[in-house]
C-alpha positions as CSV (number, residue, x, y, z in Angstrom):
1,X,157.0,-5.6,105.2
2,X,159.1,-6.0,101.8
3,X,158.2,-9.2,99.8
4,X,161.9,-9.8,99.4
5,X,162.9,-13.2,101.4
6,X,165.6,-12.5,103.9
7,X,169.0,-13.8,103.1
8,X,170.7,-15.9,105.5
9,X,172.1,-14.1,108.6
10,X,175.6,-13.7,109.2
11,X,176.0,-12.8,112.9
12,X,179.1,-10.7,112.2
13,X,177.6,-8.6,109.7
14,X,174.3,-8.3,111.9
15,X,176.5,-7.1,114.9
16,X,178.3,-4.5,112.9
17,X,175.0,-3.2,111.3
18,X,173.2,-3.0,114.6
19,X,176.0,-0.8,116.1
20,X,175.7,1.5,113.1
21,X,171.9,1.3,113.6
22,X,172.0,2.8,116.9
23,X,173.8,6.0,116.0
24,X,171.7,6.4,112.9
25,X,168.4,6.0,114.7
26,X,169.4,8.5,117.4
27,X,170.0,11.1,114.9
28,X,166.8,10.5,113.2
29,X,163.9,10.4,115.4
30,X,160.9,8.7,113.8
31,X,162.8,7.6,110.8
32,X,160.7,5.8,108.3
33,X,161.2,1.8,108.1
34,X,161.8,1.8,104.4
35,X,164.2,4.7,104.4
36,X,166.3,2.9,107.2
37,X,166.3,-0.5,105.4
38,X,167.6,1.1,102.3
39,X,170.3,3.1,104.0
40,X,171.7,-0.2,105.4
41,X,171.1,-2.4,102.2
42,X,168.8,-4.6,103.9
43,X,165.1,-5.9,103.6
44,X,162.5,-4.5,106.0
45,X,162.1,-7.8,107.5
46,X,165.6,-7.9,108.6
47,X,165.4,-4.4,109.8
48,X,162.5,-5.3,111.8
49,X,164.3,-8.3,113.1
50,X,167.3,-6.1,114.3
51,X,164.7,-3.9,116.2
52,X,163.4,-6.9,117.9
53,X,167.0,-7.4,119.4
54,X,168.0,-3.7,120.3
55,X,165.6,-3.3,123.5
56,X,168.0,-6.2,125.0
57,X,170.9,-3.9,124.6
58,X,172.1,-1.2,126.7
59,X,174.6,-0.1,129.3
60,X,173.4,-2.3,131.8
61,X,170.3,-4.4,132.5
62,X,168.9,-2.1,135.3
63,X,165.7,-0.2,134.5
64,X,165.9,2.6,132.1
65,X,169.5,1.5,130.8
66,X,168.1,-0.7,128.1
67,X,167.2,0.9,124.7
68,X,163.5,1.6,124.2
69,X,163.1,1.2,120.7
70,X,159.9,0.2,118.8
71,X,158.1,0.6,115.5
72,X,154.4,0.9,114.3
73,X,155.4,-0.8,111.0
74,X,156.0,2.8,109.3
75,X,158.3,4.7,111.6
76,X,160.9,3.8,114.3
77,X,160.6,5.7,117.6
78,X,163.4,5.7,120.5
79,X,161.8,6.7,123.5
80,X,164.9,6.9,125.8
81,X,167.9,8.2,123.7
82,X,169.3,9.6,126.8
83,X,170.1,6.2,128.0
84,X,173.3,6.3,125.9
85,X,173.9,9.8,126.6
86,X,177.0,11.3,128.4
87,X,175.2,12.0,131.4
88,X,174.1,8.4,131.9
89,X,177.6,7.0,131.2
90,X,179.6,5.7,134.0
91,X,183.4,5.8,134.1
92,X,185.1,3.3,132.0
93,X,186.9,0.8,134.0
94,X,189.2,-1.7,132.4
95,X,190.8,-4.8,133.8
96,X,194.5,-5.4,133.3
97,X,193.8,-7.9,130.3
98,X,191.3,-5.4,128.6
99,X,193.8,-2.6,129.0
100,X,196.6,-4.7,127.3
101,X,194.4,-5.9,124.5
102,X,193.1,-2.3,123.8
103,X,196.9,-0.9,123.7
104,X,198.2,-3.7,121.6
105,X,195.4,-3.3,118.9
106,X,195.8,0.4,119.0
107,X,199.3,0.4,118.4
108,X,198.9,-2.1,115.7
109,X,196.3,0.2,113.9
110,X,198.5,3.0,114.0
111,X,201.2,1.2,111.8
112,X,198.7,0.5,108.9
113,X,200.0,1.7,105.6
114,X,197.8,4.3,104.0
115,X,196.1,5.4,107.4
116,X,195.5,9.3,107.2
117,X,198.0,11.0,109.4
118,X,195.4,12.9,111.0
119,X,193.6,9.6,112.0
120,X,197.2,8.3,113.0
121,X,197.9,11.0,115.5
122,X,194.4,11.1,117.0
123,X,194.8,7.2,117.6
124,X,198.3,7.8,119.3
125,X,197.0,10.7,121.6
126,X,194.1,8.4,122.6
127,X,196.6,5.5,123.1
128,X,198.8,7.8,125.2
129,X,195.8,8.7,127.6
130,X,194.9,4.8,128.0
131,X,198.6,4.1,128.8
132,X,198.5,6.8,131.6
133,X,195.3,5.4,133.0
134,X,196.2,2.0,132.7
135,X,199.5,2.3,135.0
136,X,201.4,-0.8,135.3
137,X,199.2,-2.9,133.2
138,X,200.4,-0.9,130.3
139,X,204.0,-2.4,130.6
140,X,202.6,-5.8,129.6
141,X,201.3,-4.3,126.3
142,X,204.8,-2.9,125.3
143,X,206.1,-6.5,125.2
144,X,203.4,-7.5,122.5
145,X,202.9,-6.7,119.0
146,X,200.6,-7.5,116.4
147,X,201.2,-7.6,112.6
148,X,198.2,-7.4,110.3
149,X,197.8,-9.7,107.2
150,X,197.9,-8.0,103.7
151,X,194.1,-7.0,103.7
152,X,194.7,-4.7,106.4
153,X,197.0,-2.5,104.2
154,X,195.0,-3.1,101.0
155,X,191.8,-1.7,103.0
156,X,193.7,1.4,104.0
157,X,194.9,2.2,100.6
158,X,191.4,1.5,99.4
159,X,189.8,3.8,101.8
160,X,192.4,6.4,101.3
161,X,191.9,6.3,97.5
162,X,188.1,6.7,97.8
163,X,188.5,9.6,100.4
164,X,191.0,11.3,98.1
165,X,189.2,10.1,94.7
166,X,192.6,8.6,93.4
167,X,192.9,5.7,90.9
168,X,194.3,2.4,92.1
169,X,196.7,-0.2,90.3
170,X,196.3,-3.7,91.7
171,X,197.5,-7.2,90.8
172,X,194.6,-9.4,91.6
173,X,194.1,-13.2,91.8
174,X,191.0,-14.7,90.3
175,X,190.5,-18.4,91.6
176,X,188.1,-18.9,89.1
177,X,190.6,-18.7,86.4
178,X,193.6,-19.2,88.6
179,X,195.4,-16.1,87.2
180,X,196.8,-12.9,88.5
181,X,196.1,-9.9,86.5
182,X,197.0,-6.2,86.6
183,X,194.5,-3.5,86.1
184,X,193.5,0.0,87.0
185,X,190.4,0.7,88.8
186,X,188.4,3.7,90.0
187,X,187.1,2.8,93.6
188,X,183.7,3.7,94.3
189,X,182.8,2.2,97.7
190,X,184.0,-0.6,100.1
191,X,181.3,-3.1,101.3
192,X,181.4,-6.1,103.6
193,X,179.3,-9.0,103.1
194,X,181.0,-12.0,104.7
195,X,184.3,-10.6,103.2
196,X,185.4,-7.2,102.4
197,X,185.0,-6.1,98.9
198,X,185.8,-2.7,96.9
199,X,183.2,-1.9,94.2
200,X,184.8,-0.3,91.5
201,X,185.2,1.0,87.7
202,X,187.6,-1.5,86.1
203,X,189.5,0.5,83.3
204,X,190.5,-3.0,81.9
205,X,187.2,-4.0,81.3
206,X,185.3,-0.7,81.2
207,X,182.7,-1.9,83.6
208,X,181.7,-2.2,87.1
209,X,183.6,-4.9,88.9
210,X,183.7,-6.1,92.6
211,X,187.4,-7.2,94.0
212,X,187.6,-9.0,97.2
213,X,190.5,-7.5,99.3
214,X,192.2,-10.6,100.4
215,X,192.6,-11.5,96.6
216,X,194.6,-8.2,96.0
217,X,198.4,-9.4,95.9
218,X,199.6,-5.9,95.4
219,X,198.3,-2.3,95.3
220,X,199.3,1.2,94.6
221,X,197.6,4.6,94.7
222,X,198.0,6.5,91.5
223,X,198.3,10.0,90.9
224,X,195.7,10.3,88.3
225,X,192.2,11.0,89.8
226,X,189.5,8.7,89.9
227,X,186.6,9.4,87.5
228,X,184.1,6.5,87.7
229,X,181.1,7.0,85.2
230,X,177.6,8.0,87.3
231,X,176.3,4.8,88.1
232,X,173.3,3.6,90.6
233,X,174.6,1.7,93.4
234,X,173.3,-1.7,93.6
235,X,170.9,-2.8,96.4
236,X,172.9,-5.3,98.5
237,X,169.8,-6.5,100.7
238,X,170.1,-10.0,99.2
239,X,173.8,-10.3,99.3
240,X,176.8,-9.1,97.2
241,X,175.9,-11.7,94.4
242,X,172.1,-12.2,93.4
243,X,172.0,-15.2,90.9
244,X,169.5,-14.3,87.9
245,X,166.4,-16.6,87.3
246,X,168.0,-17.6,84.0
247,X,171.2,-18.9,85.4
248,X,172.0,-22.6,85.3
249,X,170.4,-24.9,88.2
250,X,173.0,-27.0,90.3
251,X,172.2,-29.4,93.0
252,X,174.6,-30.3,95.6
253,X,174.3,-32.8,98.5
254,X,176.2,-32.0,101.7
255,X,176.9,-33.8,104.8
256,X,176.6,-32.3,108.4
257,X,180.2,-31.0,107.6
258,X,179.1,-29.2,104.6
259,X,176.0,-27.4,105.9
260,X,177.9,-24.1,105.6
261,X,177.3,-24.1,102.1
262,X,173.6,-23.1,102.6
263,X,174.8,-20.2,104.7
264,X,177.6,-19.1,102.5
265,X,175.8,-19.0,99.1
266,X,172.2,-17.8,98.0
267,X,170.2,-20.8,97.1
268,X,166.6,-21.7,96.0
269,X,166.1,-24.3,98.4
270,X,167.8,-26.4,101.1
271,X,166.1,-29.5,102.1
272,X,167.0,-31.6,105.1
273,X,168.6,-34.9,104.4
274,X,168.9,-38.1,106.8
275,X,171.9,-37.9,109.4
276,X,172.1,-34.0,109.3
277,X,172.8,-33.4,105.5
278,X,171.2,-30.9,103.1
279,X,170.1,-31.1,99.6
280,X,170.9,-27.5,98.3
281,X,169.6,-26.2,94.8
282,X,171.2,-22.9,93.6
283,X,171.9,-21.0,90.5
284,X,175.3,-19.8,89.2
285,X,176.2,-18.1,85.8
286,X,179.3,-20.2,85.8
287,X,178.6,-23.8,86.9
288,X,182.1,-25.1,86.2
289,X,183.5,-22.9,89.0
290,X,181.6,-25.4,91.3
291,X,184.3,-27.9,90.9
292,X,186.5,-26.1,93.2
293,X,183.5,-26.1,95.7
294,X,183.4,-30.0,95.2
295,X,187.3,-30.3,95.9
296,X,187.0,-28.0,98.8
297,X,183.9,-30.1,100.4
298,X,185.8,-33.4,99.8
299,X,183.9,-36.1,101.6
300,X,181.5,-33.8,102.9
301,X,179.4,-33.2,99.8
302,X,179.1,-33.9,96.2
303,X,177.6,-32.2,93.0
304,X,174.3,-34.4,92.0
305,X,173.3,-32.2,88.7
306,X,173.9,-31.7,86.2
307,X,175.4,-34.9,85.2
308,X,178.3,-33.4,83.0
309,X,179.2,-31.2,85.9
310,X,179.2,-34.1,88.5
311,X,181.5,-35.8,86.1
312,X,183.9,-33.1,85.7
313,X,184.2,-32.5,89.6
314,X,184.8,-36.3,90.0
315,X,187.6,-36.0,87.2
316,X,189.2,-33.1,88.8
317,X,189.3,-34.9,92.4
318,X,190.9,-37.9,90.7
319,X,193.6,-35.7,89.0
320,X,194.1,-34.0,92.3
321,X,194.6,-37.3,94.1
322,X,197.1,-38.5,91.5
323,X,199.1,-35.6,91.5
324,X,199.9,-36.5,95.3
325,X,201.0,-40.1,94.0
326,X,203.2,-38.9,91.4
327,X,207.0,-38.1,91.9
328,X,207.3,-34.6,92.8
329,X,210.3,-32.5,91.6
330,X,211.6,-30.5,94.5
331,X,210.2,-27.0,94.7
332,X,207.4,-27.8,92.1
333,X,203.7,-27.5,92.9
334,X,201.3,-30.3,92.4
335,X,199.1,-29.3,89.5
336,X,195.7,-30.2,91.1
337,X,196.6,-29.7,94.8
338,X,196.8,-25.9,95.4
339,X,194.4,-23.8,97.2
340,X,191.0,-25.2,96.6
341,X,189.0,-22.1,97.3
342,X,185.5,-21.9,96.0
343,X,185.0,-19.6,92.9
344,X,181.2,-20.1,92.6
345,X,180.6,-16.6,91.6
346,X,184.0,-15.1,90.7
347,X,183.0,-14.6,87.1
348,X,180.2,-12.1,88.2
349,X,182.2,-10.6,91.3
350,X,185.5,-10.0,89.3
351,X,186.9,-8.6,86.2
352,X,186.9,-10.6,83.2
């Protein structure tokens, strides 16, 4: 198997990947393990782990309905692809609450800005069929509505721009510098690694940059065609951000409430501490950005080394607390108390 260590598994990412993997393997009998791993941006070990789970999936737990998929280490074989064929499918039966949830979600998606008109019309036709089949249950869904947060609209615009090969204008918030910048980008692809990002060629920095969609404050699709240079797509098998060996080392100690740090950030080691804590050693090109992580952790963690960074984080925490003690002018914003979202790798993720 591949020599790269597997990155911490995110259950949501793995579920999405495995759903796509079923379709991919059905269309490619005898696919090579290495080719499939590269196609999904994962290690061969991660792929084999997914393949160990797939045989427990199927249309039911009756004999023959579970997926019969295995590998000899070089190729992947699916022995009963007909288990998911139309001839094996039973009529779909929806309970009233399931029909309501499906209809509400379908109507919400159909209102997304940037959705292709052909896709919108196809969705509306499918929704009408579900309404007819649901009968009285459809009435409850008409009294409910869902409004998507801004990322939904941003996603649709980015997806449309990629499809139509058009340039984007965005206003983008960088938590590492606590500033909003305007820039034009040529989108290349959407990627999902914990959060959803667009990988693009940034015309402001004239370099490849990755932008997190929920940090896009405003977006417009421009008439100008996107023309990113020919660049090799990065291997994301070890995550969106891959610290370099020469990056400075930082040690963080967290309590039980901060164990998520080891799942969220790439790290060199995570050693158990008494009472459920962890001592995490990681690398980052911008150690100063870890001050935000320290503020976010609060009593659940602290920076141990380097000492100057630990002192800086302590000072930032004291200033944040002092801002709450100082008299506030109505409508003003405390200087140290705004969103303390981590910016550990923002310099590498975002345009500079």
